[in-house]
C-alpha positions in Angstrom: -9.4 42.9 21.4 -11.3 46.1 22.4 -9.5 48.0 19.6 -10.7 45.4 17.0 -14.2 45.5 18.4 -14.2 49.4 18.3 -12.8 49.4 14.8 -15.5 47.0 13.5 -18.1 49.0 15.3 -16.9 52.2 13.6 -17.0 50.5 10.2 -20.5 49.3 11.0 -21.6 52.9 11.9 -20.1 54.2 8.7 -22.0 51.6 6.8 -25.3 53.1 8.0 -24.6 56.8 8.5 -21.8 57.6 6.0 -18.8 59.8 7.1 -18.6 63.5 7.1 -15.5 63.6 4.9 -17.3 61.7 2.0 -19.4 63.5 -0.5 -22.9 62.2 -0.8 -22.3 61.1 -4.4 -19.3 58.9 -3.4 -20.6 57.1 -0.3 -20.2 53.4 -0.7 -21.7 51.6 2.3 -19.4 49.2 4.0 -20.6 45.6 4.6 -22.5 45.4 7.8 -20.9 43.2 10.6 -23.4 40.7 12.1 -20.9 39.0 14.4 -17.3 39.2 15.6 -15.3 36.1 16.4 -12.0 36.9 18.0 -10.3 39.1 15.3 -12.6 38.1 12.5 -15.9 39.6 11.3 -18.9 37.8 9.9 -20.6 40.1 7.5 -24.2 40.6 6.3 -23.1 39.5 2.8 -21.8 36.1 4.2 -25.1 35.7 6.1 -27.3 36.6 3.1 -25.3 34.2 0.8 -25.7 31.3 3.2 -29.4 32.1 3.7 -29.9 32.0 -0.1 -28.0 28.7 -0.3 -30.2 27.2 2.3 -33.4 28.5 0.7 -32.4 27.1 -2.7 -31.6 23.6 -1.2 -34.7 23.6 0.9 -37.0 24.5 -2.0 -35.4 21.8 -4.1 -36.1 19.3 -1.3 -39.6 20.5 -0.7 -38.9 21.5 2.9 -40.4 24.4 4.8 -38.0 26.8 6.5 -38.5 28.5 9.9 -39.1 32.2 10.4 -36.3 34.5 9.2 -35.1 35.4 12.6 -34.8 31.8 13.7 -33.1 30.8 10.4 -30.6 33.7 10.7 -29.8 32.7 14.3 -29.1 29.1 13.1 -26.9 30.2 10.2 -24.9 32.7 12.3 -24.3 30.0 14.8 -23.0 27.8 12.0 -20.8 30.6 10.6 -19.3 31.1 14.1 -18.4 27.4 14.4 -16.8 27.5 10.9 -14.9 30.7 11.7 -13.5 29.1 14.9 -12.3 26.1 12.8 -10.7 28.2 10.2 -8.9 30.3 12.9 -7.6 27.0 14.3 -6.5 25.9 10.8 -4.6 29.1 10.3 -2.9 28.6 13.7 -1.7 25.1 12.7 -0.7 26.2 9.2 -3.2 23.9 7.4 -3.2 24.5 3.7 -5.4 22.8 1.1 -3.7 22.5 -2.3 -5.3 23.3 -5.7 -4.9 19.6 -6.5 -7.1 18.6 -3.6 -9.8 21.2 -4.5 -9.8 20.0 -8.1 -10.1 16.4 -7.1 -13.0 17.2 -4.8 -14.8 19.2 -7.5 -14.1 16.4 -10.0 -15.8 13.9 -7.7 -18.8 16.1 -7.3 -19.2 16.6 -11.1 -18.8 12.8 -11.6 -21.4 12.0 -9.0 -23.8 14.6 -10.5 -23.2 12.8 -13.9 -22.5 16.1 -15.6 -19.8 17.5 -17.8 -17.7 20.3 -16.4 -19.5 22.8 -18.7 -22.9 21.6 -17.6 -21.9 21.8 -13.9 -20.7 25.4 -14.4 -24.0 26.3 -16.1 -25.9 24.7 -13.2 -24.0 26.8 -10.7 -24.6 29.9 -12.7 -28.4 29.2 -12.7 -28.2 29.2 -8.9 -26.3 32.5 -8.8 -22.9 30.9 -8.0 -19.7 31.4 -10.0 -17.1 28.6 -10.3 -14.6 30.7 -8.3 -17.1 31.1 -5.5 -17.7 27.4 -5.5 -14.0 26.6 -5.5 -13.6 28.9 -2.5 -16.4 27.1 -0.7 -14.9 23.7 -1.3 -11.5 24.9 -0.1 -13.1 26.2 3.0 -14.9 22.9 3.6 -11.7 20.9 3.0 -9.8 23.1 5.4 -12.3 22.7 8.2 -12.5 19.0 7.6 -8.7 18.7 7.8 -8.3 20.6 11.0 -11.3 18.9 12.7 -10.2 15.4 11.7 -6.7 16.1 12.8 -7.4 17.7 16.2 -10.5 15.7 17.2 -9.0 12.4 16.3 -6.1 13.1 18.7 -8.6 13.6 21.6 -10.1 10.2 21.1 -8.1 7.4 22.9 -9.1 3.8 22.0 -7.6 1.1 24.2 -6.8 -2.4 23.1 -9.3 -3.6 25.6 -12.0 -1.5 23.9 -11.1 -3.1 20.6 -11.2 -6.6 22.1 -14.6 -5.9 23.7 -16.0 -4.5 20.5 -14.8 -7.5 18.4 -16.6 -9.8 20.8 -19.9 -8.0 20.4 -22.7 -9.2 18.1 -22.7 -5.8 16.4 -19.0 -6.2 15.4 -19.5 -9.8 14.3 -22.0 -8.5 11.8 -20.0 -5.6 10.5 -16.6 -7.3 10.2 -18.0 -10.4 8.7 -17.2 -11.1 5.0 -19.6 -10.1 2.2 -20.7 -12.6 -0.5 -22.4 -12.1 -3.8 -24.4 -15.3 -4.2 -26.6 -17.2 -6.7 -29.1 -19.7 -5.3 -31.1 -22.6 -6.7 -33.6 -24.4 -4.5 -35.3 -27.8 -5.3 -38.1 -27.6 -2.8 -39.5 -30.3 -0.6 -43.1 -30.5 0.8 -43.5 -29.8 4.5 -43.8 -33.5 5.3 -42.0 -35.2 2.4 -42.2 -38.9 1.7 -39.0 -40.8 1.1 -39.9 -41.0 -2.6 -40.3 -37.2 -2.8 -36.9 -36.7 -1.1 -35.2 -39.1 -3.6 -36.9 -37.4 -6.5 -35.8 -33.9 -5.3 -32.2 -35.0 -4.6 -32.0 -36.6 -8.1 -33.2 -33.4 -9.7 -30.8 -31.3 -7.7 -27.9 -33.6 -8.7 -28.8 -33.4 -12.3 -28.9 -29.6 -12.1 -25.5 -29.6 -10.4 -24.0 -31.8 -13.2 -25.5 -29.5 -15.8 -23.9 -26.5 -14.1 -20.6 -28.2 -13.9 -20.8 -28.8 -17.7 -21.0 -25.1 -18.2 -24.7 -24.2 -18.1 -25.5 -20.6 -17.2 -26.5 -20.5 -13.5 -29.0 -17.7 -13.9 -30.8 -19.4 -16.8 -31.0 -22.7 -14.9 -32.3 -20.8 -11.8 -35.0 -19.1 -13.8 -36.2 -22.4 -15.3 -35.8 -24.8 -12.4 -35.4 -23.1 -9.0 -38.2 -23.0 -6.5 -36.5 -20.2 -4.5 -37.9 -16.7 -4.0 -35.1 -15.2 -6.2 -35.7 -17.6 -9.1 -37.0 -14.9 -11.5 -33.9 -12.8 -10.8 -31.7 -15.7 -11.9 -31.3 -16.9 -8.3 -29.3 -13.7 -7.6 -29.2 -13.0 -3.8 -27.1 -9.9 -4.2 -24.4 -9.0 -1.7 -25.0 -10.6 1.8 -22.9 -10.5 4.9 -22.2 -14.0 6.3 -24.0 -13.0 9.5 -27.2 -12.4 7.4 -27.1 -15.9 5.8 -28.6 -19.1 6.9 -26.2 -21.2 8.9 -26.1 -23.8 6.1 -24.9 -21.2 3.6 -22.4 -19.6 5.9 -20.8 -22.9 6.7 -20.3 -23.7 3.0 -18.9 -20.4 1.8 -15.4 -20.1 3.5 -14.1 -23.1 1.4 -15.3 -21.7 -1.9 -13.4 -19.7 -4.5 -15.1 -17.1 -6.7 -17.1 -18.9 -9.4 -17.5 -22.1 -7.5 -20.8 -24.0 -7.3 -21.6 -26.2 -4.3 -23.0 -29.7 -4.5 -26.7 -29.9 -3.5 -27.1 -29.6 0.3 -30.3 -30.4 2.1 -32.2 -28.3 4.6 -35.9 -28.7 5.7 -36.8 -26.5 2.8 -35.2 -28.7 0.2 -31.9 -29.1 -1.7 -29.8 -25.9 -2.2 -27.2 -25.2 -4.8 -25.1 -22.1 -4.1 -22.8 -20.2 -6.5 -20.2 -17.8 -5.2 -19.9 -15.0 -7.7 -17.6 -12.8 -5.6 -16.5 -12.1 -2.1 -14.9 -9.3 -0.2 -13.5 -9.0 3.3 -12.4 -11.9 5.5 -9.6 -13.0 3.2 -5.9 -12.9 4.1 -4.7 -9.3 3.6 -1.1 -8.9 2.4 0.0 -5.3 2.2 3.2 -3.6 1.0 4.7 -1.5 3.8 7.4 1.1 3.6 9.7 2.4 6.3 10.9 6.0 5.7 12.3 9.0 7.3 11.6 12.6 6.4 12.5 16.2 7.2 9.7 18.8 7.3 10.3 22.5 6.8 7.2 24.7 7.2 6.7 28.0 5.3 6.1 31.3 7.0 6.1 35.0 6.3 9.8 34.8 6.6 10.4 31.5 4.8 8.4 31.3 1.6 8.1 28.3 -0.7 11.3 29.1 -2.7 13.4 29.5 0.4 12.0 26.3 2.1 12.7 24.3 -1.1 16.2 25.7 -1.3 16.9 24.9 2.4 15.9 21.3 1.8 18.0 21.0 -1.3 21.0 22.1 0.7 20.2 19.6 3.5 19.8 16.8 0.9 23.1 17.6 -0.6 24.7 17.5 2.8 23.3 13.9 3.2 24.5 12.9 -0.2 28.0 14.2 0.8 28.0 11.9 3.9 26.0 13.7 6.6 23.6 11.5 8.7 19.9 11.9 7.7 18.7 11.2 11.3 21.0 13.8 12.9 19.9 16.5 10.4 16.3 15.6 11.0 16.8 16.2 14.7 18.2 19.6 14.0 16.1 20.9 11.1 12.8 19.0 11.0 9.6 20.8 12.2 7.6 17.5 12.5 7.3 17.3 16.3 6.1 13.7 16.1 9.2 12.3 14.3 11.9 14.8 14.9 13.4 13.3 18.0 13.6 9.8 16.3 15.6 11.2 13.4 12.5 11.6 11.2 11.7 7.9 11.4 8.0 7.3 10.4 8.0 3.6 11.2 6.4 1.0 9.0 3.5 2.5 7.1 0.8 0.9 5.0 -0.8 2.6 1.9 -3.3 5.3 2.9 -1.4 6.4 6.0 -0.2 9.7 4.7 -1.6 12.6 2.6 -1.6 12.0 -1.2 1.5 14.1 -2.0 3.5 12.2 0.6 2.1 8.8 -0.6 3.0 9.6 -4.2 6.6 10.5 -3.4 7.0 7.4 -1.1 5.8 5.1 -3.9 8.1 6.7 -6.5 11.3 6.8 -4.3 13.5 3.7 -4.4 14.9 2.0 -1.4 18.0 3.9 0.0 17.3 6.9 -2.2 16.5 10.5 -1.0 13.7 12.3 -2.7 13.9 15.8 -4.2 12.1 18.4 -2.0 8.3 18.1 -2.4 5.4 20.0 -1.0 2.3 18.7 0.9 -0.3 20.7 2.8 2.0 20.6 5.9 5.0 22.2 4.2 8.1 21.0 2.3 9.7 17.6 2.8 12.6 15.4 1.8 12.2 11.7 2.3 14.5 8.7 2.5 13.0 5.3 1.9 14.8 2.9 4.2 13.2 -0.4 3.2 10.0 -2.2 2.0 8.3 -5.4 3.0 5.2 -7.5 2.5 3.2 -8.0 5.7 0.2 -10.2 6.6 -2.2 -7.7 8.1 -5.3 -9.8 8.4 -5.7 -9.6 12.1 -4.3 -6.1 12.3 -6.6 -5.0 9.5 -9.5 -6.5 11.4 -8.5 -4.6 14.6 -8.0 -1.4 12.6 -11.4 -1.7 11.1 -12.8 -2.1 14.7 -10.8 1.0 15.8 -12.2 3.0 12.9 -15.8 2.0 13.7 -15.3 3.0 17.4 -13.7 6.2 16.3 -16.6 7.1 13.9 -19.1 6.4 16.7 -17.3 8.8 19.1 -16.2 11.4 16.5 -19.3 13.4 16.2 -19.9 13.8 19.9 -16.2 14.7 20.5 -16.4 17.2 17.7 -19.3 19.0 19.4 -17.4 19.0 22.7 -14.3 20.5 21.0 -16.3 23.2 19.2 -18.0 24.2 22.5 -14.6 24.5 24.1 -13.4 26.7 21.3 -16.5 28.9 21.8 -15.9 29.1 25.5 -12.4 30.3 24.9 -13.2 32.8 22.1 -14.4 36.4 22.1 -17.8 36.2 20.4 -20.1 39.3 19.8 -23.3 38.7 17.9 -24.7 42.1 16.8 -28.1 41.2 15.5 
């Protein structure tokens, strides 16, 4: 470590003083080192680039920035955290594919509502080339991948925590179904007479019959409803069942999309509800796949071509009669599944990375895939069987786990980053 530190210090000195062996006409100052993190250097160029980026964004948002020394300190602190994450990603062999980078940039361009050419021109106007932007996106995806992977492992969520969360009022709100509703109200006065009630009920029934005959709900609402959303065609937008009046919430579970309820009375009057669309709360049937795989990671010794060739040989052995599970125990580098013969258990869509999901979907039951690459390395996969599974309750519990995880993730990330800092050699030079 001292050798690295001394070497960087020497380079830094050359950057400012030159070297005796160089002629004055040929001196090209080396980039100044502003911080050292283990065996990596953070340079003045990196700092200046990040400062410029923050200045551009802040100016666009109309925000005032702190003094330069405070801003530099904040940015160096951020660069140190990023460097530690990238070091960890290298240690675990995390690789982000060009396909993932392209998909991420595509989403950014789509959200910006630009063409690719317009986006490149916008970057250029901010002094950023498309290659620099791609490198930045790859860096961000790499950090996100390693952070999500390692921090998630640190968070343990018990079944009791899930049970307690599902009983809470907060959870009842967030896991409740969403409904897109239309509403027509035939209002009653605050102290209605029996005649007024009969008149309002008759009007509501007439409107209901009109709707059943095919009248446009929004047009009827604009013309006849006394509700606050009448001029919007009675459209209440998307509402969670927990946000709705009890009267509405009790009616909705029995409705299908497009159904209109019979007039139902409350103190306010007679209500007619149309369910345009619903999401959540329904029975969730998912296609599950049970598969095995063998993972071979690349290294300086074993490149992509050799890893692919190795798996082709293993695949041929299996086709010739060798047992997949036994070869997985011998050759697979996936610690989690190796001892179980590469068995990944029953998996629902979205469990694995895109390259793995794609191959799993394309491989037939009983077949063994050709070698394919994901960011973890090279794989072959055998699809054992498929099934349809009612995941309604499990999906609800998984949603609860995800919500608990998201609440704890940020705090746990900060704890993890601080532990990385405590274990690292960090030398800030300015």
